[in-house]
Kinemage of the C-alpha trace (Angstrom):
@kinemage 1
@onewidth
@group {chain A} dominant
@subgroup {mainchain}
@vectorlist {calphas} color= white
{ca met a 1} P -15.670 -13.824 -25.279
{ca his a 2} L -18.952 -12.490 -23.980
{ca ala a 3} L -18.366 -9.380 -21.879
{ca gly a 4} L -20.254 -10.726 -18.892
{ca asn a 5} L -17.969 -13.757 -18.657
{ca cys a 6} L -14.821 -11.769 -17.837
{ca cys a 7} L -16.292 -9.617 -15.087
{ca gln a 8} L -14.790 -11.674 -12.290
{ca thr a 9} L -11.290 -10.324 -12.987
{ca leu a 10} L -12.144 -6.764 -13.991
{ca pro a 11} L -13.493 -3.947 -11.806
{ca pro a 12} L -17.189 -3.094 -12.135
{ca val a 13} L -18.129 -0.239 -14.468
{ca ile a 14} L -21.638 1.212 -14.599
{ca ile a 15} L -22.266 3.899 -17.229
{ca thr a 16} L -25.741 5.374 -17.656
{ca ile a 17} L -27.216 7.049 -20.739
{ca asp a 18} L -30.556 8.828 -20.324
{ca gly a 19} L -32.673 11.098 -22.484
{ca pro a 20} L -36.059 11.499 -24.156
{ca ala a 21} L -37.445 9.318 -26.944
{ca gly a 22} L -35.706 9.495 -30.305
{ca thr a 23} L -32.325 10.892 -29.263
{ca gly a 24} L -30.522 7.776 -30.460
{ca lys a 25} L -29.803 6.464 -26.956
{ca ser a 26} L -30.285 2.802 -27.809
{ca ser a 27} L -28.077 2.655 -30.891
{ca val a 28} L -25.411 4.881 -29.296
{ca ala a 29} L -25.351 2.808 -26.095
{ca gln a 30} L -25.198 -0.416 -28.078
{ca leu a 31} L -22.249 0.720 -30.204
{ca leu a 32} L -20.425 2.187 -27.209
{ca ala a 33} L -20.825 -1.074 -25.320
{ca gln a 34} L -19.388 -2.988 -28.274
{ca arg a 35} L -16.365 -0.698 -28.489
{ca leu a 36} L -15.629 -0.986 -24.775
{ca ser a 37} L -16.528 -4.692 -24.419
{ca leu a 38} L -19.209 -3.878 -21.868
{ca asp a 39} L -22.674 -5.383 -21.566
{ca tyr a 40} L -25.638 -3.312 -22.740
{ca leu a 41} L -29.017 -2.911 -21.046
{ca asp a 42} L -31.925 -1.239 -22.873
{ca thr a 43} L -34.321 -0.450 -20.020
{ca gly a 44} L -36.788 1.348 -22.263
{ca ala a 45} L -37.272 -1.963 -24.064
{ca met a 46} L -38.302 -3.500 -20.748
{ca tyr a 47} L -41.142 -1.001 -20.358
{ca arg a 48} L -42.130 -1.657 -23.960
{ca ala a 49} L -42.287 -5.358 -23.124
{ca val a 50} L -44.746 -4.555 -20.344
{ca ala a 51} L -46.786 -2.610 -22.908
{ca val a 52} L -46.832 -5.746 -25.077
{ca ile a 53} L -48.116 -7.691 -22.076
{ca ala a 54} L -50.829 -5.067 -21.577
{ca leu a 55} L -51.948 -5.417 -25.199
{ca asp a 56} L -51.756 -9.212 -25.206
{ca gln a 57} L -53.681 -9.613 -21.966
{ca glu a 58} L -56.001 -6.618 -22.527
{ca ile a 59} L -54.859 -4.887 -19.325
{ca glu a 60} L -55.443 -1.155 -19.081
{ca pro a 61} L -52.123 0.749 -19.352
{ca thr a 62} L -53.007 2.627 -16.152
{ca asn a 63} L -53.723 -0.506 -14.097
{ca gly a 64} L -50.337 -0.640 -12.415
{ca ser a 65} L -51.083 -3.420 -9.959
{ca ala a 66} L -52.428 -5.760 -12.662
{ca leu a 67} L -49.474 -5.004 -14.934
{ca ala a 68} L -46.939 -5.585 -12.154
{ca glu a 69} L -48.595 -8.897 -11.298
{ca ala a 70} L -48.555 -9.937 -14.967
{ca val a 71} L -44.849 -9.067 -15.300
{ca gln a 72} L -43.970 -11.139 -12.258
{ca lys a 73} L -45.785 -14.140 -13.739
{ca ile a 74} L -43.956 -13.859 -17.063
{ca asp a 75} L -40.211 -14.369 -17.314
{ca leu a 76} L -39.148 -10.999 -18.723
{ca asn a 77} L -35.481 -11.567 -19.533
{ca phe a 78} L -32.696 -10.941 -22.012
{ca asp a 79} L -30.921 -13.541 -24.111
{ca trp a 80} L -27.344 -12.396 -23.465
{ca thr a 81} L -25.932 -14.819 -26.048
{ca arg a 82} L -27.114 -12.443 -28.778
{ca lys a 83} L -25.683 -9.041 -29.648
{ca pro a 84} L -27.551 -6.911 -28.876
{ca pro a 85} L -29.296 -9.007 -26.207
{ca ala a 86} L -32.724 -10.192 -27.356
{ca leu a 87} L -35.669 -9.209 -25.177
{ca met a 88} L -37.738 -12.238 -24.226
{ca leu a 89} L -41.128 -12.813 -22.668
{ca gly a 90} L -40.640 -16.387 -21.595
{ca glu a 91} L -39.463 -18.138 -24.766
{ca arg a 92} L -40.907 -15.457 -27.067
{ca asp a 93} L -38.541 -12.944 -28.676
{ca val a 94} L -40.339 -9.575 -28.670
{ca ser a 95} L -37.370 -7.462 -29.793
{ca arg a 96} L -39.164 -6.374 -32.982
{ca arg a 97} L -42.698 -6.366 -31.618
{ca ile a 98} L -41.882 -3.731 -28.987
{ca arg a 99} L -41.115 -1.133 -31.705
{ca asp a 100} L -44.604 -1.209 -33.235
{ca met a 101} L -46.685 1.966 -33.039
{ca asp a 102} L -49.437 0.409 -30.900
{ca val a 103} L -46.786 -0.363 -28.293
{ca ser a 104} L -45.290 3.137 -28.560
{ca ala a 105} L -48.740 4.625 -28.038
{ca ile a 106} L -49.126 3.156 -24.546
{ca val a 107} L -45.582 2.696 -23.251
{ca ser a 108} L -45.427 6.051 -21.428
{ca pro a 109} L -48.611 5.537 -19.355
{ca val a 110} L -47.446 1.975 -18.660
{ca ala a 111} L -44.049 3.284 -17.508
{ca ala a 112} L -45.731 5.897 -15.305
{ca gln a 113} L -47.237 3.209 -13.058
{ca ser a 114} L -45.308 3.058 -9.785
{ca glu a 115} L -46.011 -0.657 -9.302
{ca val a 116} L -44.477 -1.404 -12.714
{ca arg a 117} L -41.468 0.802 -12.040
{ca lys a 118} L -40.736 -0.920 -8.732
{ca val a 119} L -40.710 -4.335 -10.370
{ca leu a 120} L -38.519 -3.269 -13.298
{ca val a 121} L -36.070 -1.219 -11.211
{ca met a 122} L -35.547 -4.267 -9.015
{ca leu a 123} L -34.932 -6.356 -12.140
{ca gln a 124} L -32.545 -3.754 -13.605
{ca arg a 125} L -30.465 -3.700 -10.430
{ca arg a 126} L -30.399 -7.486 -10.389
{ca ile a 127} L -29.124 -7.473 -13.984
{ca ala a 128} L -26.413 -4.982 -12.969
{ca arg a 129} L -25.276 -7.348 -10.216
{ca gln a 130} L -25.077 -10.167 -12.749
{ca his a 131} L -23.411 -7.969 -15.392
{ca pro a 132} L -21.379 -5.437 -13.374
{ca arg a 133} L -19.566 -4.032 -16.419
{ca leu a 134} L -22.603 -2.430 -17.971
{ca ile a 135} L -23.939 0.460 -20.025
{ca ser a 136} L -27.525 1.001 -18.904
{ca glu a 137} L -29.729 3.176 -21.088
{ca gly a 138} L -33.161 4.648 -20.413
{ca arg a 139} L -34.874 7.638 -18.850
{ca asp a 140} L -34.105 7.293 -15.125
{ca gln a 141} L -30.894 5.281 -15.001
{ca gly a 142} L -28.552 8.026 -13.819
{ca ser a 143} L -31.158 9.846 -11.739
{ca ala a 144} L -32.913 6.992 -9.919
{ca val a 145} L -31.725 3.464 -10.695
{ca phe a 146} L -27.944 3.970 -10.590
{ca pro a 147} L -27.474 7.468 -9.116
{ca asp a 148} L -23.964 6.553 -7.936
{ca ala a 149} L -22.751 5.498 -11.379
{ca pro a 150} L -19.303 7.037 -11.934
{ca leu a 151} L -20.240 8.333 -15.373
{ca arg a 152} L -23.706 9.448 -16.418
{ca phe a 153} L -24.699 10.874 -19.804
{ca tyr a 154} L -27.845 12.698 -20.912
{ca leu a 155} L -28.585 12.851 -24.642
{ca asp a 156} L -30.951 15.527 -25.908
{ca ser a 157} L -32.292 16.634 -29.283
{ca asp a 158} L -34.964 18.828 -30.858
{ca val a 159} L -38.323 17.061 -30.997
{ca thr a 160} L -38.694 17.513 -34.763
{ca ile a 161} L -35.314 15.909 -35.419
{ca arg a 162} L -36.214 13.083 -33.060
{ca ala a 163} L -39.423 12.462 -35.010
{ca gln a 164} L -37.497 12.348 -38.281
{ca arg a 165} L -35.071 9.842 -36.821
{ca arg a 166} L -37.904 7.647 -35.616
{ca met a 167} L -39.502 7.828 -39.086
{ca arg a 168} L -36.271 6.614 -40.688
{ca gln a 169} L -36.024 3.815 -38.132
{ca leu a 170} L -39.563 2.652 -38.826
{ca ser a 171} L -39.087 2.948 -42.600
{ca ala a 172} L -35.966 0.798 -42.385
{ca gln a 173} L -38.134 -1.852 -40.724
{ca gly a 174} L -40.587 -1.680 -43.634
{ca lys a 175} L -43.284 0.087 -41.614
{ca thr a 176} L -45.383 2.900 -43.082
{ca val a 177} L -46.481 5.545 -40.587
{ca asp a 178} L -47.552 9.165 -40.755
{ca glu a 179} L -44.907 11.714 -39.721
{ca ser a 180} L -47.440 13.832 -37.832
{ca glu a 181} L -48.487 10.728 -35.903
{ca val a 182} L -44.867 10.001 -34.928
{ca leu a 183} L -44.291 13.627 -33.894
{ca ala a 184} L -47.468 13.696 -31.799
{ca asp a 185} L -46.501 10.391 -30.187
{ca ile a 186} L -43.054 11.664 -29.183
{ca lys a 187} L -44.449 14.937 -27.812
{ca asn a 188} L -47.019 13.026 -25.782
{ca arg a 189} L -44.387 10.648 -24.440
{ca asp a 190} L -42.135 13.570 -23.493
{ca his a 191} L -44.981 15.128 -21.505
{ca ile a 192} L -45.938 11.929 -19.706
{ca asp a 193} L -42.323 10.899 -19.039
{ca ser a 194} L -41.316 14.290 -17.621
{ca thr a 195} L -44.415 14.823 -15.467
{ca arg a 196} L -44.970 11.357 -13.987
{ca ala a 197} L -44.897 11.137 -10.193
{ca asp a 198} L -42.295 8.367 -9.926
{ca asp a 199} L -38.770 8.899 -11.284
{ca pro a 200} L -39.699 11.367 -14.060
{ca leu a 201} L -37.438 11.949 -17.039
{ca thr a 202} L -34.854 14.481 -15.922
{ca cys a 203} L -31.227 15.297 -16.516
{ca pro a 204} L -29.327 13.718 -13.589
{ca asp a 205} L -27.293 16.053 -11.403
{ca gly a 206} L -23.702 15.973 -12.600
{ca ala a 207} L -24.533 14.238 -15.879
{ca ile a 208} L -22.643 15.121 -19.058
{ca val a 209} L -25.164 16.554 -21.535
{ca ile a 210} L -24.708 15.806 -25.240
{ca asn a 211} L -26.974 17.482 -27.820
{ca thr a 212} L -27.182 15.148 -30.805
{ca asp a 213} L -28.916 17.529 -33.264
{ca asp a 214} L -25.849 18.237 -35.402
{ca his a 215} L -23.993 14.983 -34.920
{ca ser a 216} L -24.235 11.593 -36.572
{ca lys a 217} L -24.649 8.472 -34.491
{ca leu a 218} L -20.983 7.565 -34.919
{ca glu a 219} L -19.869 11.076 -33.962
{ca val a 220} L -21.855 10.832 -30.726
{ca val a 221} L -20.359 7.407 -29.993
{ca asp a 222} L -16.872 8.822 -30.632
{ca met a 223} L -17.507 11.659 -28.158
{ca leu a 224} L -18.823 9.350 -25.455
{ca glu a 225} L -16.012 6.845 -25.947
{ca ala a 226} L -13.368 9.559 -25.579
{ca ile a 227} L -14.977 10.798 -22.358
{ca val a 228} L -15.261 7.283 -20.902
{ca arg a 229} L -11.629 6.482 -21.665
{ca glu a 230} L -10.505 9.767 -20.141
{ca lys a 231} L -12.596 9.639 -16.991
{ca ile a 232} L -12.809 5.958 -16.034
{ca leu a 233} L -9.607 4.032 -15.467
{ca asn a 234} L -9.197 0.453 -16.700
{ca val a 235} L -12.049 0.569 -19.220
{ca asp a 236} L -9.588 0.615 -22.108
{ca gln a 237} L -8.079 -2.663 -20.859
{ca thr a 238} L -11.111 -4.504 -22.242
{ca ala a 239} L -11.199 -2.863 -25.663
């Protein structure tokens, strides 16, 4: 049964996972959601989808008002029948397109636009109302979007290790990119994400910090799962 379909009889659970690019947030959140039978929201993918819109419609990444207007005209949604949910722009599946380097190159300035953030935060909160048993992953989920979430994680990792992970991810997709280009991209995104005026990347107050440098993806998932089961009652009833 799809996790969202059983929410009427189970108490709501919102878990947030934040952190900089390349810490493994998406894959960790996805696996954790599967283990706990919770829905999974990749909010970083939503900003990447806006970057795709910017490229498709030739909108400057810093033109927040034009980007926000374009997003509201396009049905940015998830196909929840797939695992993980497929990211859609209307009827178009952009789940693979959003990982291309040209999208990565502009996603941070796109995400820094306050008009864009307002639209997507509203959409993220709407999704949480529709899927109240949710793991929401991004850069501002525990600090700004769901600051009252009962359990908030922050994943961190050395920038060089993050670049190596991103290289392996891109190689697995059959893409050839230069390692120095990936490293420079991540460093630039870190700077923009942490210094933007609206909801900058930060470790939420009270969040549990996990450094992933010396741990495999499955080890990190194991750690998070143990903490969730210990700290949040009733979650294990769904697993």
